[in-house]
Backbone bond lengths (Angstrom), bond angles and torsions (degrees), N, CA, C in turn:
res aa  C-N    CA-C-N  psi(-1)  N-CA   C-N-CA  omega(-1)  CA-C   N-CA-C  phi
1 M - - - 1.415 - - 1.567 110.66 -
2 H 1.323 112.19 132.70 1.406 122.70 -178.10 1.509 111.27 -65.44
3 S 1.356 118.76 147.94 1.458 118.69 -175.84 1.542 112.11 -65.86
4 A 1.297 116.25 -29.06 1.478 117.95 176.62 1.525 111.93 -63.64
5 Q 1.343 115.61 -37.32 1.426 125.32 174.28 1.454 113.59 -57.01
6 R 1.469 111.92 -48.94 1.451 117.32 -178.41 1.564 110.40 -70.03
7 I 1.238 121.91 -32.12 1.426 119.47 -179.74 1.495 108.79 -75.17
8 L 1.319 119.25 -34.73 1.514 120.25 175.71 1.494 108.77 -62.87
9 R 1.371 118.96 -41.32 1.465 122.11 -177.31 1.536 111.70 -70.25
10 M 1.333 113.12 -36.41 1.446 117.94 -179.19 1.626 110.88 -63.23
11 I 1.354 109.33 -46.86 1.519 116.10 179.61 1.483 108.78 -59.33
12 F 1.346 120.94 -52.02 1.473 121.00 -176.83 1.498 110.51 -65.99
13 N 1.298 122.35 -34.36 1.456 126.03 175.99 1.490 110.74 -58.39
14 A 1.341 113.80 -43.67 1.456 122.39 -175.87 1.586 108.25 -66.36
15 V 1.326 115.91 -42.60 1.480 125.34 178.26 1.470 107.77 -59.30
16 E 1.328 117.28 -49.30 1.450 120.55 -179.74 1.509 115.35 -62.78
17 V 1.279 114.11 -42.45 1.496 120.07 176.76 1.650 111.44 -59.94
18 F 1.318 108.11 -47.25 1.498 112.81 -178.87 1.535 111.31 -59.27
19 L 1.389 114.78 -40.94 1.469 119.79 177.49 1.465 114.78 -69.83
20 L 1.322 113.59 -33.47 1.563 115.05 176.87 1.511 112.50 -65.07
21 I 1.383 111.42 -41.73 1.484 116.03 175.54 1.425 113.57 -59.52
22 R 1.315 120.82 -42.07 1.412 130.15 179.78 1.508 106.12 -57.20
23 F 1.370 114.67 -49.93 1.436 121.98 -173.90 1.479 110.79 -61.96
24 A 1.376 117.49 -42.25 1.356 127.81 -178.77 1.537 109.52 -64.24
25 L 1.402 115.40 -45.80 1.435 114.85 177.54 1.490 114.91 -60.19
26 A 1.268 115.16 -42.99 1.542 118.19 177.37 1.433 112.36 -63.50
27 L 1.382 118.34 -41.47 1.441 122.54 -171.46 1.564 108.35 -67.42
28 F 1.320 114.83 -35.51 1.476 119.49 -176.00 1.466 109.03 -91.05
29 G 1.313 123.16 2.20 1.462 124.99 174.46 1.500 111.98 76.96
30 A 1.274 122.02 33.17 1.441 122.56 177.95 1.539 111.59 -59.94
31 S 1.298 119.28 133.33 1.416 126.18 -176.70 1.609 108.64 -67.95
32 V 1.295 115.84 128.97 1.425 121.85 178.23 1.594 108.09 -74.42
33 A 1.282 114.38 -13.78 1.472 120.41 -178.05 1.660 108.05 -75.42
34 A 1.281 112.27 -21.25 1.463 117.65 174.97 1.575 111.65 -69.16
35 P 1.186 120.88 127.34 1.530 122.51 -176.07 1.498 113.45 -54.35
36 V 1.271 114.00 -42.20 1.536 117.19 -176.20 1.489 114.15 -70.54
37 V 1.370 115.62 -33.96 1.484 125.24 172.42 1.581 108.72 -65.91
38 A 1.249 114.97 -48.91 1.545 119.45 -177.86 1.534 108.40 -63.53
39 F 1.307 118.58 -40.22 1.437 126.06 175.33 1.515 108.99 -58.47
40 W 1.343 115.99 -50.86 1.524 116.77 -175.11 1.513 113.37 -68.68
41 Y 1.413 113.52 -29.92 1.475 112.97 174.92 1.536 110.92 -73.76
42 A 1.347 117.83 -31.25 1.459 119.24 176.99 1.520 111.50 -65.21
43 I 1.341 119.11 -46.52 1.452 119.32 -175.00 1.548 111.46 -73.38
44 T 1.300 116.57 -19.77 1.519 119.57 178.74 1.466 114.74 -94.39
45 A 1.353 113.01 -16.86 1.478 115.03 -176.33 1.628 115.50 -57.14
46 P 1.265 119.05 -39.19 1.428 116.74 172.70 1.495 117.31 -62.59
47 L 1.337 114.91 -29.54 1.451 117.79 174.80 1.470 117.27 -69.45
48 V 1.314 113.70 -32.64 1.505 123.37 -176.69 1.553 112.16 -89.21
49 A 1.395 114.09 -24.25 1.451 117.66 -172.06 1.535 113.34 -54.37
50 P 1.345 118.88 -44.60 1.493 115.42 179.40 1.508 121.11 -59.44
51 F 1.377 111.00 -16.66 1.522 117.99 -175.17 1.549 108.43 -107.90
52 G 1.335 119.94 -3.40 1.422 119.59 175.16 1.446 115.96 -59.12
53 G 1.383 117.42 141.98 1.417 123.58 179.93 1.573 117.30 81.30
54 I 1.316 115.20 -1.72 1.499 116.72 -178.51 1.553 104.78 -69.42
55 F 1.388 118.25 -48.16 1.381 122.01 -178.54 1.546 106.08 -132.19
56 P 1.367 119.04 142.04 1.456 119.94 174.74 1.577 110.30 -63.75
57 N 1.324 117.27 144.26 1.467 121.45 167.99 1.452 109.86 -71.93
58 V 1.409 112.14 146.01 1.576 118.68 175.81 1.502 107.97 -99.76
59 R 1.268 119.50 127.12 1.400 130.37 173.57 1.497 115.99 -104.06
60 Y 1.311 115.35 133.39 1.449 120.32 172.35 1.459 108.69 -142.19
61 G 1.314 115.80 107.77 1.522 120.08 -166.73 1.491 111.75 55.39
62 G 1.322 114.74 -126.29 1.423 118.63 179.37 1.503 115.24 -88.30
63 M 1.350 116.61 -3.47 1.413 118.24 -179.68 1.541 116.14 -92.55
64 V 1.256 121.84 143.25 1.413 122.42 -176.73 1.595 106.31 -128.36
65 F 1.331 116.22 133.05 1.432 123.13 172.22 1.477 102.85 -95.50
66 E 1.340 116.18 108.10 1.529 117.99 -176.35 1.506 109.76 -92.93
67 W 1.360 115.22 98.65 1.419 121.61 175.09 1.492 115.84 -62.43
68 Q 1.353 118.15 -23.15 1.381 124.44 179.30 1.572 110.84 -66.22
69 T 1.406 109.34 -38.88 1.435 117.57 178.24 1.463 111.42 -73.27
70 V 1.270 118.62 -37.85 1.528 119.83 175.55 1.585 108.97 -64.47
71 A 1.267 116.89 -41.57 1.403 120.48 175.72 1.539 115.68 -62.92
72 A 1.372 115.87 -35.64 1.452 126.38 171.80 1.577 109.68 -60.48
73 L 1.237 114.91 -49.76 1.501 119.96 -176.53 1.552 106.17 -64.05
74 A 1.362 121.48 -42.68 1.472 120.86 176.55 1.526 113.42 -66.41
75 G 1.342 112.23 -40.96 1.554 117.50 178.49 1.499 111.16 -61.57
76 Y 1.266 118.29 -47.87 1.458 121.21 -178.71 1.512 111.80 -65.99
77 A 1.309 114.35 -35.11 1.533 119.02 -177.97 1.525 105.14 -65.12
78 I 1.298 119.97 -39.01 1.451 125.01 -177.18 1.495 108.46 -71.46
79 L 1.351 117.52 -46.96 1.422 124.62 175.67 1.513 112.75 -52.71
80 Y 1.341 114.24 -45.29 1.514 117.38 177.34 1.432 109.21 -62.02
81 A 1.336 122.56 -48.11 1.361 125.02 -175.20 1.546 111.52 -58.10
82 I 1.304 115.63 -42.55 1.461 119.51 177.95 1.527 112.37 -64.90
83 M 1.421 114.22 -46.97 1.460 116.83 177.51 1.473 113.17 -65.84
84 A 1.255 123.51 -35.23 1.422 124.77 178.50 1.420 112.72 -67.02
85 Y 1.372 117.29 -34.61 1.405 120.06 178.62 1.553 111.42 -71.55
86 I 1.386 115.55 -45.39 1.447 121.67 177.09 1.617 108.17 -58.28
87 L 1.300 118.97 -49.22 1.410 121.45 174.11 1.478 115.87 -51.91
88 L 1.354 114.50 -48.07 1.483 116.50 -179.24 1.481 109.60 -65.35
89 M 1.247 120.18 -36.99 1.546 119.75 177.95 1.577 111.96 -64.72
90 L 1.404 113.32 -38.72 1.394 116.57 179.80 1.557 111.88 -68.79
91 L 1.379 114.31 -38.49 1.432 116.08 178.77 1.539 112.62 -71.00
92 S 1.311 118.48 -34.14 1.479 117.74 177.44 1.559 111.55 -71.02
93 V 1.278 116.98 -35.02 1.511 119.77 172.74 1.529 110.53 -61.85
94 G 1.325 115.91 -47.18 1.503 119.00 178.84 1.568 110.23 -64.46
95 N 1.366 121.02 -32.28 1.414 124.59 177.05 1.465 110.16 -65.33
96 R 1.339 117.47 -47.60 1.516 125.86 -177.35 1.602 108.77 -63.82
97 R 1.297 117.75 -40.46 1.449 120.47 178.06 1.502 110.54 -65.85
98 H 1.352 115.71 -47.10 1.413 123.01 175.68 1.533 117.70 -52.88
99 H 1.367 116.07 -40.22 1.413 122.89 -176.07 1.488 109.01 -85.75
100 V 1.357 120.58 -25.28 1.495 121.31 179.60 1.587 111.29 -75.89
101 A 1.361 113.82 -29.38 1.417 111.65 -169.45 1.505 110.67 -84.25
């Protein structure tokens, strides 16, 4: 695997883990008054923002099923697949040119 592919995969894996933690915090009703929870929501807010409002969140007591986070997880997985495919094509074209010359 090319180093560019590894870097791309590491970035998207980190994004997915950050979003999964956010989802779990909301699902289990973590208090936003806790500094660590507030910090986590603050750093993941830009990742979730493009997906806000697609579906309403479901609340049950203090727990929240954040559909926007689920949509973000799916959206970034699709984006990763597209970017990985494009990168693979670019690298294979570059390898063919390098071997032909």
